[in-house]
Gaussian input, Z-matrix of N, CA and C with variables (Angstrom, degrees):
# hf/3-21g

backbone

0 1
 N
 C     1     B1
 C     2     B2     1     A1
 N     3     B3     2     A2     1     D1
 C     4     B4     3     A3     2     D2
 C     5     B5     4     A4     3     D3
 N     6     B6     5     A5     4     D4
 C     7     B7     6     A6     5     D5
 C     8     B8     7     A7     6     D6
 N     9     B9     8     A8     7     D7
 C    10    B10     9     A9     8     D8
 C    11    B11    10    A10     9     D9
 N    12    B12    11    A11    10    D10
 C    13    B13    12    A12    11    D11
 C    14    B14    13    A13    12    D12
 N    15    B15    14    A14    13    D13
 C    16    B16    15    A15    14    D14
 C    17    B17    16    A16    15    D15
 N    18    B18    17    A17    16    D16
 C    19    B19    18    A18    17    D17
 C    20    B20    19    A19    18    D18
 N    21    B21    20    A20    19    D19
 C    22    B22    21    A21    20    D20
 C    23    B23    22    A22    21    D21
 N    24    B24    23    A23    22    D22
 C    25    B25    24    A24    23    D23
 C    26    B26    25    A25    24    D24
 N    27    B27    26    A26    25    D25
 C    28    B28    27    A27    26    D26
 C    29    B29    28    A28    27    D27
 N    30    B30    29    A29    28    D28
 C    31    B31    30    A30    29    D29
 C    32    B32    31    A31    30    D30
 N    33    B33    32    A32    31    D31
 C    34    B34    33    A33    32    D32
 C    35    B35    34    A34    33    D33
 N    36    B36    35    A35    34    D34
 C    37    B37    36    A36    35    D35
 C    38    B38    37    A37    36    D36
 N    39    B39    38    A38    37    D37
 C    40    B40    39    A39    38    D38
 C    41    B41    40    A40    39    D39
 N    42    B42    41    A41    40    D40
 C    43    B43    42    A42    41    D41
 C    44    B44    43    A43    42    D42
 N    45    B45    44    A44    43    D43
 C    46    B46    45    A45    44    D44
 C    47    B47    46    A46    45    D45
 N    48    B48    47    A47    46    D46
 C    49    B49    48    A48    47    D47
 C    50    B50    49    A49    48    D48
 N    51    B51    50    A50    49    D49
 C    52    B52    51    A51    50    D50
 C    53    B53    52    A52    51    D51
 N    54    B54    53    A53    52    D52
 C    55    B55    54    A54    53    D53
 C    56    B56    55    A55    54    D54
 N    57    B57    56    A56    55    D55
 C    58    B58    57    A57    56    D56
 C    59    B59    58    A58    57    D57
 N    60    B60    59    A59    58    D58
 C    61    B61    60    A60    59    D59
 C    62    B62    61    A61    60    D60
 N    63    B63    62    A62    61    D61
 C    64    B64    63    A63    62    D62
 C    65    B65    64    A64    63    D63
 N    66    B66    65    A65    64    D64
 C    67    B67    66    A66    65    D65
 C    68    B68    67    A67    66    D66
 N    69    B69    68    A68    67    D67
 C    70    B70    69    A69    68    D68
 C    71    B71    70    A70    69    D69
 N    72    B72    71    A71    70    D70
 C    73    B73    72    A72    71    D71
 C    74    B74    73    A73    72    D72
 N    75    B75    74    A74    73    D73
 C    76    B76    75    A75    74    D74
 C    77    B77    76    A76    75    D75
 N    78    B78    77    A77    76    D76
 C    79    B79    78    A78    77    D77
 C    80    B80    79    A79    78    D78
 N    81    B81    80    A80    79    D79
 C    82    B82    81    A81    80    D80
 C    83    B83    82    A82    81    D81
 N    84    B84    83    A83    82    D82
 C    85    B85    84    A84    83    D83
 C    86    B86    85    A85    84    D84
 N    87    B87    86    A86    85    D85
 C    88    B88    87    A87    86    D86
 C    89    B89    88    A88    87    D87
 N    90    B90    89    A89    88    D88
 C    91    B91    90    A90    89    D89
 C    92    B92    91    A91    90    D90
 N    93    B93    92    A92    91    D91
 C    94    B94    93    A93    92    D92
 C    95    B95    94    A94    93    D93
 N    96    B96    95    A95    94    D94
 C    97    B97    96    A96    95    D95
 C    98    B98    97    A97    96    D96
 N    99    B99    98    A98    97    D97
 C   100   B100    99    A99    98    D98
 C   101   B101   100   A100    99    D99
 N   102   B102   101   A101   100   D100
 C   103   B103   102   A102   101   D101
 C   104   B104   103   A103   102   D102
 N   105   B105   104   A104   103   D103
 C   106   B106   105   A105   104   D104
 C   107   B107   106   A106   105   D105
 N   108   B108   107   A107   106   D106
 C   109   B109   108   A108   107   D107
 C   110   B110   109   A109   108   D108
 N   111   B111   110   A110   109   D109
 C   112   B112   111   A111   110   D110
 C   113   B113   112   A112   111   D111
 N   114   B114   113   A113   112   D112
 C   115   B115   114   A114   113   D113
 C   116   B116   115   A115   114   D114
 N   117   B117   116   A116   115   D115
 C   118   B118   117   A117   116   D116
 C   119   B119   118   A118   117   D117
 N   120   B120   119   A119   118   D118
 C   121   B121   120   A120   119   D119
 C   122   B122   121   A121   120   D120
 N   123   B123   122   A122   121   D121
 C   124   B124   123   A123   122   D122
 C   125   B125   124   A124   123   D123
 N   126   B126   125   A125   124   D124
 C   127   B127   126   A126   125   D125
 C   128   B128   127   A127   126   D126
 N   129   B129   128   A128   127   D127
 C   130   B130   129   A129   128   D128
 C   131   B131   130   A130   129   D129
 N   132   B132   131   A131   130   D130
 C   133   B133   132   A132   131   D131
 C   134   B134   133   A133   132   D132
 N   135   B135   134   A134   133   D133
 C   136   B136   135   A135   134   D134
 C   137   B137   136   A136   135   D135
 N   138   B138   137   A137   136   D136
 C   139   B139   138   A138   137   D137
 C   140   B140   139   A139   138   D138
 N   141   B141   140   A140   139   D139
 C   142   B142   141   A141   140   D140
 C   143   B143   142   A142   141   D141
 N   144   B144   143   A143   142   D142
 C   145   B145   144   A144   143   D143
 C   146   B146   145   A145   144   D144
 N   147   B147   146   A146   145   D145
 C   148   B148   147   A147   146   D146
 C   149   B149   148   A148   147   D147
 N   150   B150   149   A149   148   D148
 C   151   B151   150   A150   149   D149
 C   152   B152   151   A151   150   D150
 N   153   B153   152   A152   151   D151
 C   154   B154   153   A153   152   D152
 C   155   B155   154   A154   153   D153
 N   156   B156   155   A155   154   D154
 C   157   B157   156   A156   155   D155
 C   158   B158   157   A157   156   D156
 N   159   B159   158   A158   157   D157
 C   160   B160   159   A159   158   D158
 C   161   B161   160   A160   159   D159
 N   162   B162   161   A161   160   D160
 C   163   B163   162   A162   161   D161
 C   164   B164   163   A163   162   D162
 N   165   B165   164   A164   163   D163
 C   166   B166   165   A165   164   D164
 C   167   B167   166   A166   165   D165
 N   168   B168   167   A167   166   D166
 C   169   B169   168   A168   167   D167
 C   170   B170   169   A169   168   D168
 N   171   B171   170   A170   169   D169
 C   172   B172   171   A171   170   D170
 C   173   B173   172   A172   171   D171
 N   174   B174   173   A173   172   D172
 C   175   B175   174   A174   173   D173
 C   176   B176   175   A175   174   D174
 N   177   B177   176   A176   175   D175
 C   178   B178   177   A177   176   D176
 C   179   B179   178   A178   177   D177
 N   180   B180   179   A179   178   D178
 C   181   B181   180   A180   179   D179
 C   182   B182   181   A181   180   D180
 N   183   B183   182   A182   181   D181
 C   184   B184   183   A183   182   D182
 C   185   B185   184   A184   183   D183
 N   186   B186   185   A185   184   D184
 C   187   B187   186   A186   185   D185
 C   188   B188   187   A187   186   D186
 N   189   B189   188   A188   187   D187
 C   190   B190   189   A189   188   D188
 C   191   B191   190   A190   189   D189
 N   192   B192   191   A191   190   D190
 C   193   B193   192   A192   191   D191
 C   194   B194   193   A193   192   D192
 N   195   B195   194   A194   193   D193
 C   196   B196   195   A195   194   D194
 C   197   B197   196   A196   195   D195
 N   198   B198   197   A197   196   D196
 C   199   B199   198   A198   197   D197
 C   200   B200   199   A199   198   D198
 N   201   B201   200   A200   199   D199
 C   202   B202   201   A201   200   D200
 C   203   B203   202   A202   201   D201
 N   204   B204   203   A203   202   D202
 C   205   B205   204   A204   203   D203
 C   206   B206   205   A205   204   D204
 N   207   B207   206   A206   205   D205
 C   208   B208   207   A207   206   D206
 C   209   B209   208   A208   207   D207
 N   210   B210   209   A209   208   D208
 C   211   B211   210   A210   209   D209
 C   212   B212   211   A211   210   D210
 N   213   B213   212   A212   211   D211
 C   214   B214   213   A213   212   D212
 C   215   B215   214   A214   213   D213
 N   216   B216   215   A215   214   D214
 C   217   B217   216   A216   215   D215
 C   218   B218   217   A217   216   D216
 N   219   B219   218   A218   217   D217
 C   220   B220   219   A219   218   D218
 C   221   B221   220   A220   219   D219
 N   222   B222   221   A221   220   D220
 C   223   B223   222   A222   221   D221
 C   224   B224   223   A223   222   D222
 N   225   B225   224   A224   223   D223
 C   226   B226   225   A225   224   D224
 C   227   B227   226   A226   225   D225
 N   228   B228   227   A227   226   D226
 C   229   B229   228   A228   227   D227
 C   230   B230   229   A229   228   D228
 N   231   B231   230   A230   229   D229
 C   232   B232   231   A231   230   D230
 C   233   B233   232   A232   231   D231
 N   234   B234   233   A233   232   D232
 C   235   B235   234   A234   233   D233
 C   236   B236   235   A235   234   D234
 N   237   B237   236   A236   235   D235
 C   238   B238   237   A237   236   D236
 C   239   B239   238   A238   237   D237
 N   240   B240   239   A239   238   D238
 C   241   B241   240   A240   239   D239
 C   242   B242   241   A241   240   D240
 N   243   B243   242   A242   241   D241
 C   244   B244   243   A243   242   D242
 C   245   B245   244   A244   243   D243
 N   246   B246   245   A245   244   D244
 C   247   B247   246   A246   245   D245
 C   248   B248   247   A247   246   D246
 N   249   B249   248   A248   247   D247
 C   250   B250   249   A249   248   D248
 C   251   B251   250   A250   249   D249
 N   252   B252   251   A251   250   D250
 C   253   B253   252   A252   251   D251
 C   254   B254   253   A253   252   D252
 N   255   B255   254   A254   253   D253
 C   256   B256   255   A255   254   D254
 C   257   B257   256   A256   255   D255
 N   258   B258   257   A257   256   D256
 C   259   B259   258   A258   257   D257
 C   260   B260   259   A259   258   D258
 N   261   B261   260   A260   259   D259
 C   262   B262   261   A261   260   D260
 C   263   B263   262   A262   261   D261
 N   264   B264   263   A263   262   D262
 C   265   B265   264   A264   263   D263
 C   266   B266   265   A265   264   D264
 N   267   B267   266   A266   265   D265
 C   268   B268   267   A267   266   D266
 C   269   B269   268   A268   267   D267
 N   270   B270   269   A269   268   D268
 C   271   B271   270   A270   269   D269
 C   272   B272   271   A271   270   D270
 N   273   B273   272   A272   271   D271
 C   274   B274   273   A273   272   D272
 C   275   B275   274   A274   273   D273
 N   276   B276   275   A275   274   D274
 C   277   B277   276   A276   275   D275
 C   278   B278   277   A277   276   D276
 N   279   B279   278   A278   277   D277
 C   280   B280   279   A279   278   D278
 C   281   B281   280   A280   279   D279
 N   282   B282   281   A281   280   D280
 C   283   B283   282   A282   281   D281
 C   284   B284   283   A283   282   D282
 N   285   B285   284   A284   283   D283
 C   286   B286   285   A285   284   D284
 C   287   B287   286   A286   285   D285
 N   288   B288   287   A287   286   D286
 C   289   B289   288   A288   287   D287
 C   290   B290   289   A289   288   D288
 N   291   B291   290   A290   289   D289
 C   292   B292   291   A291   290   D290
 C   293   B293   292   A292   291   D291
 N   294   B294   293   A293   292   D292
 C   295   B295   294   A294   293   D293
 C   296   B296   295   A295   294   D294
 N   297   B297   296   A296   295   D295
 C   298   B298   297   A297   296   D296
 C   299   B299   298   A298   297   D297
 N   300   B300   299   A299   298   D298
 C   301   B301   300   A300   299   D299
 C   302   B302   301   A301   300   D300
 N   303   B303   302   A302   301   D301
 C   304   B304   303   A303   302   D302
 C   305   B305   304   A304   303   D303
 N   306   B306   305   A305   304   D304
 C   307   B307   306   A306   305   D305
 C   308   B308   307   A307   306   D306
 N   309   B309   308   A308   307   D307
 C   310   B310   309   A309   308   D308
 C   311   B311   310   A310   309   D309
 N   312   B312   311   A311   310   D310
 C   313   B313   312   A312   311   D311
 C   314   B314   313   A313   312   D312
 N   315   B315   314   A314   313   D313
 C   316   B316   315   A315   314   D314
 C   317   B317   316   A316   315   D315
 N   318   B318   317   A317   316   D316
 C   319   B319   318   A318   317   D317
 C   320   B320   319   A319   318   D318
 N   321   B321   320   A320   319   D319
 C   322   B322   321   A321   320   D320
 C   323   B323   322   A322   321   D321

   B1=1.4252
   B2=1.5530
   B3=1.3392
   B4=1.4109
   B5=1.4627
   B6=1.3015
   B7=1.4796
   B8=1.4797
   B9=1.2651
   B10=1.4532
   B11=1.5366
   B12=1.3001
   B13=1.4084
   B14=1.5238
   B15=1.3318
   B16=1.3872
   B17=1.5333
   B18=1.2874
   B19=1.4889
   B20=1.5689
   B21=1.2758
   B22=1.4415
   B23=1.4737
   B24=1.3265
   B25=1.4672
   B26=1.5252
   B27=1.3879
   B28=1.5121
   B29=1.5516
   B30=1.3398
   B31=1.4544
   B32=1.4825
   B33=1.3852
   B34=1.4827
   B35=1.5317
   B36=1.3307
   B37=1.4698
   B38=1.5041
   B39=1.3914
   B40=1.4799
   B41=1.4771
   B42=1.3674
   B43=1.4308
   B44=1.5686
   B45=1.3314
   B46=1.5598
   B47=1.5338
   B48=1.3577
   B49=1.5287
   B50=1.4820
   B51=1.2848
   B52=1.4872
   B53=1.5169
   B54=1.3396
   B55=1.4846
   B56=1.5660
   B57=1.2682
   B58=1.4681
   B59=1.5602
   B60=1.3197
   B61=1.4777
   B62=1.4598
   B63=1.3747
   B64=1.5133
   B65=1.5322
   B66=1.3252
   B67=1.4673
   B68=1.5525
   B69=1.2976
   B70=1.5074
   B71=1.5311
   B72=1.3016
   B73=1.4941
   B74=1.5172
   B75=1.2972
   B76=1.5093
   B77=1.5093
   B78=1.3586
   B79=1.4451
   B80=1.5491
   B81=1.2327
   B82=1.4114
   B83=1.5439
   B84=1.3392
   B85=1.4848
   B86=1.5480
   B87=1.4057
   B88=1.4751
   B89=1.5695
   B90=1.3842
   B91=1.4445
   B92=1.5224
   B93=1.3185
   B94=1.3834
   B95=1.5605
   B96=1.3377
   B97=1.4416
   B98=1.5094
   B99=1.3308
   B100=1.4767
   B101=1.5342
   B102=1.3394
   B103=1.4549
   B104=1.4934
   B105=1.3029
   B106=1.4513
   B107=1.5678
   B108=1.2903
   B109=1.4933
   B110=1.5658
   B111=1.2644
   B112=1.4968
   B113=1.5525
   B114=1.2979
   B115=1.4617
   B116=1.4950
   B117=1.3900
   B118=1.5094
   B119=1.4959
   B120=1.3406
   B121=1.4864
   B122=1.5813
   B123=1.2180
   B124=1.4814
   B125=1.5621
   B126=1.3236
   B127=1.4055
   B128=1.4707
   B129=1.2372
   B130=1.4965
   B131=1.4977
   B132=1.3688
   B133=1.4259
   B134=1.5738
   B135=1.2818
   B136=1.4457
   B137=1.5778
   B138=1.3204
   B139=1.4755
   B140=1.5730
   B141=1.3047
   B142=1.5190
   B143=1.4942
   B144=1.3779
   B145=1.4458
   B146=1.5128
   B147=1.3884
   B148=1.4382
   B149=1.5440
   B150=1.3100
   B151=1.4753
   B152=1.5070
   B153=1.3295
   B154=1.4254
   B155=1.4800
   B156=1.3632
   B157=1.4443
   B158=1.5320
   B159=1.3156
   B160=1.4839
   B161=1.4972
   B162=1.3676
   B163=1.4388
   B164=1.4874
   B165=1.3046
   B166=1.4285
   B167=1.5579
   B168=1.3197
   B169=1.4461
   B170=1.4879
   B171=1.3262
   B172=1.4390
   B173=1.5562
   B174=1.2977
   B175=1.4746
   B176=1.5610
   B177=1.3194
   B178=1.4487
   B179=1.5433
   B180=1.3236
   B181=1.4885
   B182=1.4881
   B183=1.3821
   B184=1.3982
   B185=1.5475
   B186=1.3594
   B187=1.4539
   B188=1.4996
   B189=1.3358
   B190=1.4308
   B191=1.5642
   B192=1.2443
   B193=1.4980
   B194=1.4330
   B195=1.3709
   B196=1.4935
   B197=1.5411
   B198=1.2915
   B199=1.4548
   B200=1.4993
   B201=1.3356
   B202=1.4708
   B203=1.4536
   B204=1.3314
   B205=1.4257
   B206=1.4774
   B207=1.3470
   B208=1.4218
   B209=1.5530
   B210=1.3726
   B211=1.4891
   B212=1.5138
   B213=1.2932
   B214=1.4673
   B215=1.5261
   B216=1.3245
   B217=1.4934
   B218=1.4391
   B219=1.3908
   B220=1.4346
   B221=1.5516
   B222=1.2466
   B223=1.4597
   B224=1.5228
   B225=1.2196
   B226=1.4834
   B227=1.5430
   B228=1.2953
   B229=1.5189
   B230=1.5089
   B231=1.3800
   B232=1.4339
   B233=1.4452
   B234=1.3227
   B235=1.4654
   B236=1.5318
   B237=1.2894
   B238=1.5077
   B239=1.5381
   B240=1.3976
   B241=1.3369
   B242=1.5400
   B243=1.3435
   B244=1.4438
   B245=1.5304
   B246=1.3304
   B247=1.4068
   B248=1.5277
   B249=1.3296
   B250=1.4528
   B251=1.5084
   B252=1.2923
   B253=1.4866
   B254=1.5531
   B255=1.4054
   B256=1.4556
   B257=1.5036
   B258=1.3534
   B259=1.4839
   B260=1.5319
   B261=1.2816
   B262=1.4884
   B263=1.5393
   B264=1.2743
   B265=1.4983
   B266=1.5132
   B267=1.3094
   B268=1.4680
   B269=1.4946
   B270=1.2846
   B271=1.4803
   B272=1.5357
   B273=1.2939
   B274=1.5059
   B275=1.5784
   B276=1.3145
   B277=1.4245
   B278=1.6011
   B279=1.3191
   B280=1.4658
   B281=1.5774
   B282=1.3550
   B283=1.4219
   B284=1.5310
   B285=1.3094
   B286=1.4931
   B287=1.5462
   B288=1.3192
   B289=1.4790
   B290=1.5337
   B291=1.4386
   B292=1.4597
   B293=1.5013
   B294=1.3107
   B295=1.4940
   B296=1.5395
   B297=1.3076
   B298=1.5314
   B299=1.5109
   B300=1.3788
   B301=1.4044
   B302=1.4730
   B303=1.3678
   B304=1.5690
   B305=1.4393
   B306=1.3354
   B307=1.4874
   B308=1.5124
   B309=1.2870
   B310=1.4124
   B311=1.5170
   B312=1.3832
   B313=1.4786
   B314=1.4676
   B315=1.3750
   B316=1.4412
   B317=1.5299
   B318=1.3174
   B319=1.4551
   B320=1.5580
   B321=1.3600
   B322=1.4034
   B323=1.5317
   A1=110.32
   A2=117.23
   A3=119.96
   A4=108.93
   A5=113.55
   A6=121.66
   A7=112.38
   A8=116.92
   A9=123.48
   A10=107.38
   A11=119.27
   A12=120.97
   A13=109.91
   A14=114.07
   A15=118.19
   A16=107.77
   A17=118.32
   A18=122.08
   A19=107.04
   A20=116.15
   A21=121.57
   A22=114.05
   A23=120.23
   A24=122.20
   A25=114.26
   A26=115.99
   A27=114.15
   A28=112.63
   A29=118.05
   A30=120.35
   A31=112.03
   A32=114.53
   A33=117.02
   A34=108.29
   A35=116.52
   A36=120.51
   A37=111.61
   A38=117.05
   A39=118.67
   A40=113.27
   A41=117.95
   A42=125.27
   A43=113.71
   A44=110.24
   A45=114.09
   A46=109.32
   A47=106.82
   A48=113.06
   A49=111.64
   A50=121.18
   A51=121.92
   A52=109.65
   A53=120.14
   A54=122.99
   A55=107.05
   A56=117.34
   A57=120.78
   A58=108.96
   A59=117.53
   A60=117.26
   A61=115.56
   A62=116.69
   A63=121.28
   A64=106.68
   A65=118.31
   A66=121.73
   A67=109.88
   A68=116.64
   A69=120.98
   A70=110.77
   A71=114.82
   A72=118.80
   A73=111.09
   A74=115.81
   A75=120.22
   A76=109.50
   A77=116.32
   A78=120.11
   A79=110.24
   A80=121.24
   A81=126.53
   A82=112.16
   A83=113.37
   A84=119.93
   A85=109.13
   A86=114.56
   A87=119.73
   A88=107.47
   A89=115.83
   A90=117.79
   A91=111.27
   A92=118.85
   A93=122.33
   A94=113.42
   A95=112.87
   A96=116.98
   A97=112.24
   A98=119.93
   A99=122.38
   A100=109.91
   A101=120.07
   A102=122.86
   A103=109.96
   A104=121.49
   A105=122.89
   A106=114.29
   A107=119.93
   A108=117.25
   A109=109.85
   A110=119.69
   A111=121.80
   A112=109.37
   A113=118.26
   A114=119.54
   A115=110.44
   A116=118.99
   A117=118.11
   A118=110.16
   A119=113.34
   A120=118.21
   A121=109.10
   A122=115.58
   A123=118.36
   A124=105.49
   A125=118.16
   A126=125.07
   A127=109.27
   A128=122.90
   A129=124.80
   A130=113.88
   A131=119.57
   A132=121.52
   A133=112.51
   A134=115.53
   A135=119.09
   A136=111.94
   A137=115.39
   A138=120.52
   A139=109.94
   A140=116.56
   A141=120.47
   A142=109.44
   A143=117.91
   A144=120.01
   A145=117.27
   A146=113.37
   A147=117.88
   A148=110.04
   A149=113.85
   A150=120.65
   A151=111.50
   A152=114.48
   A153=122.74
   A154=108.52
   A155=120.09
   A156=121.35
   A157=110.33
   A158=114.92
   A159=116.71
   A160=114.67
   A161=117.53
   A162=117.25
   A163=110.75
   A164=122.73
   A165=123.51
   A166=115.71
   A167=115.54
   A168=119.77
   A169=115.86
   A170=119.27
   A171=121.25
   A172=112.47
   A173=110.87
   A174=119.34
   A175=103.33
   A176=116.18
   A177=120.73
   A178=107.27
   A179=113.21
   A180=120.09
   A181=110.60
   A182=120.21
   A183=118.05
   A184=117.25
   A185=115.86
   A186=118.40
   A187=110.70
   A188=119.65
   A189=119.03
   A190=112.29
   A191=116.58
   A192=119.52
   A193=114.91
   A194=116.21
   A195=119.77
   A196=112.71
   A197=118.25
   A198=120.30
   A199=113.60
   A200=116.20
   A201=118.09
   A202=111.22
   A203=120.47
   A204=123.27
   A205=110.35
   A206=121.20
   A207=120.80
   A208=114.04
   A209=115.08
   A210=114.02
   A211=112.81
   A212=120.52
   A213=120.38
   A214=114.09
   A215=113.60
   A216=117.66
   A217=106.76
   A218=115.41
   A219=122.75
   A220=108.01
   A221=114.41
   A222=120.15
   A223=107.88
   A224=115.92
   A225=126.83
   A226=111.88
   A227=113.69
   A228=116.93
   A229=105.90
   A230=115.48
   A231=115.88
   A232=115.37
   A233=119.81
   A234=122.02
   A235=108.24
   A236=117.09
   A237=120.28
   A238=108.20
   A239=119.31
   A240=127.08
   A241=116.46
   A242=116.13
   A243=122.63
   A244=109.41
   A245=117.05
   A246=121.53
   A247=111.74
   A248=116.08
   A249=117.48
   A250=111.32
   A251=117.27
   A252=129.64
   A253=109.90
   A254=111.73
   A255=118.29
   A256=112.00
   A257=115.89
   A258=118.93
   A259=110.10
   A260=117.55
   A261=121.02
   A262=108.49
   A263=116.80
   A264=118.99
   A265=107.89
   A266=120.94
   A267=126.40
   A268=109.29
   A269=119.04
   A270=121.20
   A271=109.28
   A272=117.10
   A273=117.74
   A274=109.12
   A275=115.50
   A276=117.23
   A277=113.32
   A278=114.86
   A279=116.93
   A280=114.00
   A281=116.85
   A282=117.19
   A283=113.22
   A284=117.91
   A285=118.97
   A286=111.24
   A287=117.38
   A288=118.33
   A289=108.52
   A290=119.38
   A291=116.94
   A292=109.46
   A293=120.38
   A294=121.08
   A295=108.60
   A296=117.80
   A297=120.51
   A298=109.39
   A299=119.68
   A300=121.01
   A301=113.33
   A302=116.30
   A303=116.93
   A304=112.66
   A305=117.12
   A306=120.03
   A307=109.44
   A308=119.52
   A309=121.66
   A310=115.51
   A311=112.59
   A312=120.21
   A313=112.66
   A314=118.84
   A315=122.89
   A316=110.48
   A317=118.51
   A318=124.95
   A319=109.74
   A320=117.15
   A321=118.69
   A322=106.49
   D1=138.32
   D2=-174.99
   D3=-89.74
   D4=147.32
   D5=175.78
   D6=-112.70
   D7=142.38
   D8=-179.15
   D9=-117.69
   D10=124.28
   D11=174.16
   D12=-113.56
   D13=130.98
   D14=-179.21
   D15=-115.54
   D16=127.36
   D17=-179.73
   D18=-96.51
   D19=108.13
   D20=178.32
   D21=-93.08
   D22=3.61
   D23=-179.05
   D24=-57.06
   D25=-47.06
   D26=179.45
   D27=-61.25
   D28=-37.24
   D29=178.04
   D30=-66.82
   D31=-38.49
   D32=-179.15
   D33=-66.87
   D34=-38.57
   D35=-179.47
   D36=-65.28
   D37=-37.23
   D38=177.62
   D39=-68.93
   D40=-31.82
   D41=-173.10
   D42=-101.43
   D43=14.74
   D44=-178.92
   D45=-67.12
   D46=157.75
   D47=-179.08
   D48=-66.93
   D49=-29.77
   D50=179.95
   D51=-67.52
   D52=-36.33
   D53=179.56
   D54=-72.04
   D55=-40.75
   D56=179.17
   D57=-63.52
   D58=-44.54
   D59=176.29
   D60=-62.93
   D61=-37.87
   D62=177.36
   D63=-63.52
   D64=-42.32
   D65=-177.81
   D66=-65.99
   D67=-41.35
   D68=176.55
   D69=-63.18
   D70=-41.96
   D71=179.67
   D72=-63.82
   D73=-42.55
   D74=178.63
   D75=-63.73
   D76=-44.12
   D77=-177.89
   D78=-66.64
   D79=-40.79
   D80=178.42
   D81=-62.93
   D82=-39.63
   D83=179.89
   D84=-64.58
   D85=-45.32
   D86=178.99
   D87=-62.12
   D88=-42.98
   D89=-177.36
   D90=-59.98
   D91=-44.34
   D92=176.87
   D93=-53.88
   D94=-50.37
   D95=178.94
   D96=-62.16
   D97=-37.14
   D98=-177.88
   D99=-76.31
   D100=-29.65
   D101=-176.14
   D102=-83.49
   D103=-22.15
   D104=-172.77
   D105=-54.54
   D106=-36.99
   D107=-178.39
   D108=-71.12
   D109=-14.29
   D110=-178.13
   D111=-97.92
   D112=-11.11
   D113=179.63
   D114=-76.76
   D115=130.51
   D116=-179.06
   D117=-57.64
   D118=142.09
   D119=-177.49
   D120=-135.84
   D121=112.80
   D122=170.39
   D123=-105.51
   D124=-50.87
   D125=179.17
   D126=-116.14
   D127=-9.13
   D128=179.53
   D129=88.19
   D130=-2.16
   D131=-176.03
   D132=-61.71
   D133=-43.38
   D134=-177.80
   D135=-63.74
   D136=-37.77
   D137=176.81
   D138=-67.10
   D139=-34.20
   D140=-172.58
   D141=-83.15
   D142=-22.62
   D143=-176.58
   D144=-99.17
   D145=36.95
   D146=175.91
   D147=-107.33
   D148=141.30
   D149=177.53
   D150=-148.75
   D151=169.57
   D152=-171.74
   D153=-108.92
   D154=139.78
   D155=175.82
   D156=-67.51
   D157=161.86
   D158=-168.34
   D159=-62.30
   D160=-32.22
   D161=178.18
   D162=-95.89
   D163=9.74
   D164=171.95
   D165=80.84
   D166=6.33
   D167=-175.53
   D168=-77.80
   D169=-16.97
   D170=-178.85
   D171=-153.99
   D172=155.24
   D173=179.35
   D174=-107.10
   D175=133.13
   D176=-173.11
   D177=-121.05
   D178=123.74
   D179=167.78
   D180=-96.73
   D181=111.77
   D182=-169.49
   D183=-93.83
   D184=10.33
   D185=175.34
   D186=-69.31
   D187=148.99
   D188=-177.07
   D189=-69.35
   D190=-18.57
   D191=179.26
   D192=-104.95
   D193=10.98
   D194=-176.52
   D195=-62.15
   D196=-43.91
   D197=-179.82
   D198=-62.42
   D199=-38.30
   D200=177.31
   D201=-67.23
   D202=-40.66
   D203=177.92
   D204=-67.54
   D205=-32.33
   D206=-176.65
   D207=-78.34
   D208=-32.75
   D209=-175.02
   D210=-104.89
   D211=-24.94
   D212=-175.21
   D213=-105.20
   D214=137.54
   D215=176.39
   D216=-77.45
   D217=136.72
   D218=176.02
   D219=-121.43
   D220=166.96
   D221=177.99
   D222=-98.19
   D223=157.78
   D224=171.61
   D225=60.58
   D226=59.06
   D227=174.06
   D228=-71.58
   D229=130.77
   D230=-176.85
   D231=-75.80
   D232=-19.59
   D233=-178.96
   D234=-112.61
   D235=122.59
   D236=-177.49
   D237=-61.94
   D238=146.98
   D239=176.71
   D240=83.23
   D241=1.58
   D242=-178.97
   D243=-103.24
   D244=163.21
   D245=176.40
   D246=164.93
   D247=-165.53
   D248=-177.38
   D249=-76.42
   D250=160.81
   D251=179.36
   D252=52.19
   D253=56.06
   D254=179.93
   D255=-66.20
   D256=-18.59
   D257=178.26
   D258=-66.81
   D259=-38.16
   D260=-178.83
   D261=-68.55
   D262=-40.10
   D263=-177.05
   D264=-68.31
   D265=-40.23
   D266=178.91
   D267=-70.27
   D268=-40.46
   D269=-174.57
   D270=-61.88
   D271=-39.18
   D272=-178.26
   D273=-62.83
   D274=-32.47
   D275=-172.59
   D276=-93.58
   D277=-31.63
   D278=-165.49
   D279=-122.22
   D280=12.29
   D281=-176.78
   D282=-57.76
   D283=-39.34
   D284=-178.14
   D285=-65.14
   D286=-34.26
   D287=-179.83
   D288=-74.66
   D289=-28.72
   D290=176.40
   D291=-72.31
   D292=-33.23
   D293=178.95
   D294=-70.28
   D295=-37.67
   D296=175.58
   D297=-63.59
   D298=-42.51
   D299=179.71
   D300=-63.56
   D301=-37.79
   D302=173.57
   D303=-63.04
   D304=-46.11
   D305=-177.17
   D306=-62.07
   D307=-44.33
   D308=179.34
   D309=-65.41
   D310=-41.58
   D311=175.83
   D312=-62.80
   D313=-41.30
   D314=-176.58
   D315=-81.16
   D316=-4.74
   D317=-178.61
   D318=57.70
   D319=51.66
   D320=178.53
   D321=-97.64

């Protein structure tokens, strides 16, 4: 009877949690750069106070008014092209570059 051995170590190495976290971090970093032009800017504080969680699973805006600016429409935005839900605006334009950043960061 013939025996078949399958070595799954290379596949496990490619799909390791560390590589996925690196890919997420690279993608989140690219997303922050691409979303910045759509973030409302009066003094630039909201744009400067964004960072990525350690595993790359989320982008955090640490200003006390960040949630209000993200979800609520306000009048008189000082910078043209900015407003709430800047993630959706950027996603339409840059999703392919975010995927490329994940693939490159995860070394796939």
